[in-house]
N, C-alpha and C positions, 0 to 999 in steps of 0.2 A: 632595286629594287627594292628599299624601303627595309628594315625589319620591321618595325609598327606594321608595313600597309602589305607583307609577307603575312604575319599575324592574324591580320582581317581577311583574310580574302582563305584561311584559314576554315574560318568558322562561316564560313555560304556559302552554301547549298545549290544546286545547279538552278532549281525552282524559284528562286529569293525572283521577287520582282522591281526592274531594273525602271525608275524613275528620273527620268528627265527633268529639273528643276528647273533652269531655260525657261528666264518668260514666267517662273508663275510663281503670284503673290500668297508671302511666306507663311502665314499662322491660316486660308483657306485648305492652303495644301500640308499644315500640315494637320489641324483636322481632321480630313480626308487619309493619310496616312494612319495616325492614331486610331482606327477606326477597324480598318483593316488589319493591324497593326493585333487590334484586340479580339481582330474576328479569326488566327494563327498563322497572320499569308510574315512570311517575314520577304523584307525589303530595305532594298539598296535604292540611294540615293545620292544622285550622279551631280555632279554643277553643282555646287550647294552655292558658290560665290553671285548666280547668277541669280535667282530669288530676285525677288523685286518686296520692297517695303512702300506703301504707302503712305502718302498726306507728300508736307514740307518739309527739303533735304533738314536746314535747318533747324526748327525744331524737335524731329527724330532727330539731334546732333548731340542741341542742348537739353534731351531728359536724360536721351540714356545716355549724357559723362554727366553727368548729376549722379547718379544713380551708381556710373562706378564708383562715386568717393566714400558710398555704404560698406563699412565693413574694414574687414578689417584683414594682411597680403595671411598674415595664414593660421589664423580662422575661420576666416569666411567671413559674409556670405561667395564666393571665389563668384568674375564675372568676367568670363570669357570676351576674342575679341575676335578667334577665326570662325573661318562664315563654317566654316562646319557646324564645331562645336554650337555656333548660339540657334537654328540648324535645329540637331540631333535637343538641347535645353527645349524649344518651344513645344518642338513634337511631345514631347518629358511632360508640359504642362496639360498635356489632353490626355494626359494616362494620369489613370491612376496610380502609380507609383509605388507608392509602400505597402500598397497589397503583392497577395505571390502574384496575380493572376496583371497584371501588370505590371513586373518585375524584368515577368519572361516574356510580356508585348516587348518590353526597353531593349529587352539584349537583347532583339530578333530584327530592331534599325542599323544602319549604317551606312555614314552618310559621308563624300569623297569629294575633293573642295578637285577640279575637274576627270575625270574620269579617267582611268589606272588599266592603266593598257591590256589586267585581264578579261574590263568588260569592254574592248570598245565591240571586239566581234561578237553582243549578247545585243539583242531588240531591245529599248530603250521604248521606255509610255512616256506619255505624260497625261496629264492633268485635264479636262477642259473644263473642267468647273473653271480653277482655279489660274484658268488665262488673264496677264494685264491687261490685254484685250479691251476686259471691261473695265478697267479702270476711266475715269473721267479725268479726272481726278491726279496731282504732279505724283508718281511716283521713282524711285532707285534699286539700283538695285545692293541688294546682302555685299560684296566683295566692296559699292564704292563706300556703304558706311560704317564697315570692317577698316576700314585705314582710316577716315575718318575720327574710332574710336580706339584706336595703336595697336591695326594688326598691321605686323610686318611682315609682306608675301614674301616674303625671304624664306620665309621660317619651313 
C-alpha cells in the first residue's frame, strides 16, 4: 500500500457512501455527488477511470488538447490528466468551493482509480439516473480520454 493511499484512508470514515463510477456519465454523476456533499454526506468514488464521457471522442480530445495549451507550467492554471483528478475537478466545479461550506464539502470527497484493498469488502452504490445506458450518442470512458491527453497509467 502506498503512503499516499494510506493517508487518504485515514480520513475515510466508516459512514462514507461508496459510489462505483463504472458506466456512469461524468457530469450527471458529479452533479448528484456535489448535491450529496453539500448535504453533509461523505462520498468515496471508486473506478474513476470507468466513468463515461458522451460525444465524439475526436472532438473531445481536440478540445482538451487545445485547453491544455493554456497557462504556464509553474504558475497555472494546472490541467489534470489523471482520471481521479478529472473527476474531483468536475465535482469541484459544481460546488461553491470558495465558500466555507463548499470547502468543507470538497474535503469530504475521495476519488480512487480502481478499488483500493481497504474498500473491496464494503458495499458499493451506483446512481441509476446517471447510467450511460440511457445515452443514444457515442461515448467513451474517462480512462481512454485520459490516455489520449497524456496520462500514463503506470503512475
